[in-house]
N, CA and C of each residue as an Amber inpcrd file, in Angstrom:
protein
   252
-114.4970000-232.6100000  74.4800000-114.9620000-233.8300000  75.0700000
-114.0240000-234.2120000  76.2240000-114.5990000-234.7180000  77.2440000
-113.8260000-235.1930000  78.3800000-113.6720000-236.7090000  78.2500000
-112.4560000-237.1200000  77.9750000-112.1460000-238.5450000  77.8630000
-111.0540000-238.8670000  78.8690000-110.9650000-240.1080000  79.3040000
-109.8640000-240.4540000  80.1920000-108.5480000-240.3910000  79.4030000
-107.4300000-240.4730000  80.0990000-106.1280000-240.2480000  79.4930000
-105.8660000-241.1980000  78.2960000-106.2130000-242.4660000  78.4470000
-105.9640000-243.4330000  77.3690000-106.7580000-243.0770000  76.0940000
-108.0530000-242.8270000  76.2620000-108.9040000-242.5450000  75.1240000
-108.6200000-241.1260000  74.5440000-108.2410000-240.1980000  75.4120000
-107.8750000-238.8640000  74.9420000-106.6550000-238.9490000  74.0400000
-105.6550000-239.7150000  74.4500000-104.4420000-239.8460000  73.6410000
-104.7530000-240.5730000  72.3420000-105.5760000-241.6250000  72.3940000
-105.9760000-242.3410000  71.1910000-106.7550000-241.4380000  70.2560000
-107.6100000-240.5880000  70.7790000-108.3840000-239.6430000  69.9910000
-107.4640000-238.6360000  69.3270000-106.5250000-238.0850000  70.1110000
-105.5930000-237.1020000  69.5710000-104.7220000-237.6660000  68.4610000
-104.4390000-238.9700000  68.5400000-103.6170000-239.6340000  67.5320000
-104.4470000-240.2250000  66.3890000-105.7380000-239.9200000  66.3940000
-106.6530000-240.4040000  65.3670000-106.7310000-241.9210000  65.2900000
-106.6490000-242.5570000  66.4580000-106.8130000-243.9950000  66.5280000
-108.2540000-244.3740000  66.8400000-108.9860000-243.4290000  67.4350000
-110.4180000-243.5980000  67.6680000-111.1010000-242.3150000  67.2970000
-112.4130000-242.4200000  67.0620000-113.2450000-241.2390000  66.8200000
-114.6630000-241.6480000  67.2280000-115.6000000-240.7780000  66.9030000
-117.0190000-241.0390000  67.2010000-117.8240000-240.6750000  65.9760000
-118.8570000-241.4770000  65.7040000-119.6930000-241.2240000  64.5330000
-120.7580000-240.1680000  64.8580000-121.6450000-239.9110000  63.9260000
-122.6750000-238.8680000  64.1040000-123.6420000-239.1780000  65.2230000
-123.7020000-240.4170000  65.6740000-124.5670000-240.8000000  66.7900000
-123.7110000-240.9710000  68.0660000-122.4810000-240.4850000  68.0260000
-121.5570000-240.5010000  69.1630000-121.1680000-241.9180000  69.6070000
-121.1170000-242.8400000  68.6450000-120.6410000-244.1970000  68.9060000
-119.1730000-244.2830000  68.6270000-118.4530000-245.0690000  69.3820000
-116.9950000-245.2240000  69.2540000-116.6860000-245.8860000  67.9010000
-115.7760000-245.2580000  67.1520000-115.3020000-245.7820000  65.8950000
-113.7920000-245.9930000  66.0400000-113.3330000-247.1760000  65.6410000
-111.9070000-247.5020000  65.7360000-111.2550000-247.3310000  64.3690000
-110.0720000-246.8380000  64.3790000-109.3230000-246.6920000  63.1250000
-108.9230000-248.1010000  62.6470000-108.7280000-248.2550000  61.3540000
-108.2480000-249.5490000  60.8460000-106.9220000-249.9700000  61.4770000
-106.1020000-249.0450000  61.9160000-104.8480000-249.3900000  62.5860000
-105.1370000-250.1330000  63.9020000-106.1320000-249.6920000  64.6340000
-106.4860000-250.3560000  65.8860000-107.1280000-251.6930000  65.5560000
-108.0350000-251.7220000  64.6150000-108.6970000-252.9820000  64.2570000
-107.7420000-254.0580000  63.7650000-106.6170000-253.6490000  63.2190000
-105.6190000-254.5960000  62.7160000-104.8850000-255.3110000  63.8690000
-105.0520000-254.8100000  65.0680000-104.3560000-255.3640000  66.2530000
-105.2840000-256.2910000  67.0660000-106.1060000-257.0720000  66.4280000
-107.1100000-257.8790000  67.1160000-106.5010000-258.9150000  68.0740000
-105.2690000-259.2990000  67.8560000-104.6480000-260.2850000  68.7370000
-104.0610000-259.6800000  70.0140000-103.9130000-258.3670000  70.0380000
-103.3400000-257.6490000  71.1930000-104.3460000-257.6130000  72.2980000
-103.9900000-258.1480000  73.4880000-104.9060000-258.2130000  74.6170000
-105.3630000-256.8120000  75.0630000-104.4560000-255.8480000  75.0640000
-104.8250000-254.5020000  75.4910000-105.8560000-253.9070000  74.5160000
-105.6300000-254.1010000  73.2350000-106.5700000-253.5840000  72.2240000
-107.9310000-254.2530000  72.4070000-107.9390000-255.5340000  72.6450000
-109.2060000-256.2420000  72.8810000-109.9140000-255.6860000  74.1230000
-109.1780000-255.5170000  75.2070000-109.7530000-255.0800000  76.4910000
-110.2450000-253.6310000  76.4620000-109.4610000-252.7290000  75.8630000
-109.7900000-251.3190000  75.9710000-110.4180000-250.6870000  74.7310000
-110.3640000-251.3810000  73.6120000-110.9010000-250.7630000  72.3920000
-111.9280000-251.6480000  71.6820000-111.5530000-252.8470000  71.2850000
-112.4720000-253.6890000  70.5030000-113.7710000-253.9450000  71.2160000
-113.7250000-254.1670000  72.4910000-114.9580000-254.5000000  73.2280000
-115.9210000-253.3080000  73.3210000-115.3870000-252.0890000  73.1180000
-116.2310000-250.8900000  73.2010000-116.6270000-250.2900000  71.8530000
-116.1540000-250.9080000  70.7830000-116.5020000-250.3770000  69.4660000
-118.0190000-250.3390000  69.2890000-118.5380000-249.2130000  68.8540000
-119.9600000-249.0550000  68.6610000-120.7260000-248.5850000  69.8700000
-120.0520000-248.5510000  71.0380000-120.7140000-248.0720000  72.2730000
-120.9040000-246.5550000  72.1640000-121.9590000-246.0700000  72.7370000
-122.2700000-244.6400000  72.6780000-121.5740000-243.8880000  73.8100000
-121.0320000-242.7410000  73.4180000-120.3780000-241.8440000  74.3730000
-121.4030000-241.3620000  75.4140000-120.9980000-241.3740000  76.6770000
-121.8580000-240.7660000  77.6970000-121.8590000-239.2660000  77.4630000
-123.0480000-238.7400000  77.2350000-123.1790000-237.3260000  76.8630000
-123.2200000-236.4420000  78.1070000-122.5800000-235.2880000  77.9900000
-122.6090000-234.3300000  79.1360000-123.9800000-233.6760000  79.2350000
-124.2190000-233.0740000  80.3250000-125.4830000-232.3400000  80.5410000
-125.5460000-231.0790000  79.6670000-124.3920000-230.5330000  79.3460000
-124.3090000-229.3550000  78.4880000-122.9700000-229.3850000  77.7530000
-122.7870000-228.4970000  76.8070000-121.5730000-228.4270000  75.9890000
-121.3570000-229.7330000  75.1980000-122.3420000-230.0480000  74.3960000
-122.2790000-231.2750000  73.5670000-121.1450000-231.2050000  72.5550000
-120.5880000-232.3420000  72.2000000-119.5470000-232.3710000  71.1630000
-120.0850000-231.8430000  69.8360000-119.2530000-231.2100000  69.0830000
-119.5960000-230.6400000  67.7810000-119.5960000-231.7770000  66.7520000
-120.7790000-232.0320000  66.1760000-120.9420000-233.1390000  65.2240000
-120.0590000-232.9050000  63.9850000-119.9560000-231.6900000  63.5090000
-119.1500000-231.4000000  62.3240000-117.6580000-231.5720000  62.6270000
-117.2250000-231.2010000  63.8180000-115.8110000-231.3930000  64.1850000
-115.4880000-232.8620000  64.2930000-116.4290000-233.6640000  64.8210000
-116.2050000-235.1030000  64.8980000-116.1750000-235.7430000  63.5090000
-117.0100000-235.2210000  62.6030000-117.0030000-235.7500000  61.2270000
-115.6530000-235.4790000  60.5930000-115.1180000-234.3000000  60.7710000
-113.7960000-233.9390000  60.2340000-112.7150000-234.8230000  60.8540000
-112.8330000-235.0600000  62.1610000-111.8610000-235.9080000  62.8690000
-111.8710000-237.3310000  62.2700000-113.0680000-237.8810000  62.0190000
-113.1410000-239.2190000  61.4220000-112.5410000-239.2360000  60.0250000
-112.7940000-238.1900000  59.2480000-112.2330000-238.1170000  57.9110000
-110.6980000-238.0970000  57.9570000-110.1540000-237.3630000  58.8880000
-108.6830000-237.3100000  59.0240000-108.1630000-238.6810000  59.4330000
-108.8930000-239.3360000  60.3750000-108.4880000-240.6700000  60.8110000
-108.4180000-241.6310000  59.6400000-109.4370000-241.6420000  58.7980000
-109.4550000-242.5470000  57.6680000-108.4560000-242.1370000  56.5900000
-108.2700000-240.8360000  56.3800000-107.3060000-240.3340000  55.4150000
-105.9040000-240.7550000  55.8130000-105.5680000-240.5980000  57.1110000
-104.2520000-240.9690000  57.6070000-103.9870000-242.4520000  57.3510000
-105.0040000-243.2630000  57.5330000-104.8250000-244.7140000  57.3110000
-104.6010000-244.9970000  55.8330000-105.4300000-244.4450000  54.9710000
-105.2830000-244.7320000  53.5400000-103.9700000-244.1680000  53.0020000
-103.5270000-243.0200000  53.5410000-102.2600000-242.4360000  53.1310000
-101.1020000-243.3430000  53.5430000-101.1900000-243.9250000  54.7410000
-100.0980000-244.7870000  55.1990000-100.0450000-246.0980000  54.3980000
-101.1900000-246.5640000  53.9230000-101.1760000-247.7760000  53.0820000
-100.3870000-247.5030000  51.8190000-100.6590000-246.3690000  51.1730000
 -99.9680000-246.0630000  49.9300000 -98.5010000-245.7950000  50.1590000
 -98.1410000-245.1640000  51.2680000 -96.7150000-244.8810000  51.4950000
 -95.9750000-246.1570000  51.8870000 -96.6790000-247.1090000  52.5750000
 -96.0460000-248.3650000  52.9580000 -95.8200000-249.2870000  51.7700000
 -96.5860000-249.1190000  50.7270000 -96.4810000-250.0120000  49.5730000
 -95.3910000-249.6280000  48.5790000 -94.7410000-248.5010000  48.8230000
 -93.6760000-248.0300000  47.9150000 -92.3790000-248.7460000  48.1410000
């Protein structure tokens, strides 16, 4: 997928992903920062928006599903490790 530098880095860090309909999904870590102006401007306002699809070489739905699962797993793992 071709994403701009900000979203590419957020995607690589599992802070954002896309659902099966290619809508932007935010990690709970991002959603927890609702008071942050940058998060509001660049992430919260676009949650649920559909990715502009390329003319060819569509994103792999199964790879995106795995990416979302890792994003959520990383969050739930960090909750348990933070509570120790």
